[in-house]
N, C-alpha and C positions, 0 to 999 in steps of 0.2 A: 470215299469212293465206292465201297461195298455199298453204301446205301443207294448210290446212283444206278448201280445194276438192279437192286430190287425194284426201284421204280420204274426203271426201262422194261422189265419183264413183263408188267402186266398186258402189254400190246398182245402177247402170245397167251390168251386165257387158256388153251386146251393144256400147253406144258409150262405156262408162266406160273400158274397156281403151285404146282408141288418144287418146282426150283425155287420160287420164291420164299416158301415155307423153310426149305432147306437152308438158304442164305441165311435167313432171320435166325434160325436155331443156331447156325454157326457164330453168327454175331454176338448171339447172348451167352454162347457158350466160352466164348474167350472172355 
């Protein structure tokens, strides 16, 4: 489900990148 969120964010390039990176970091942290 989290991956779906990461894929959906790219639509907003301005704030999508930082949010996407944070989500990826959270996924790899667990």
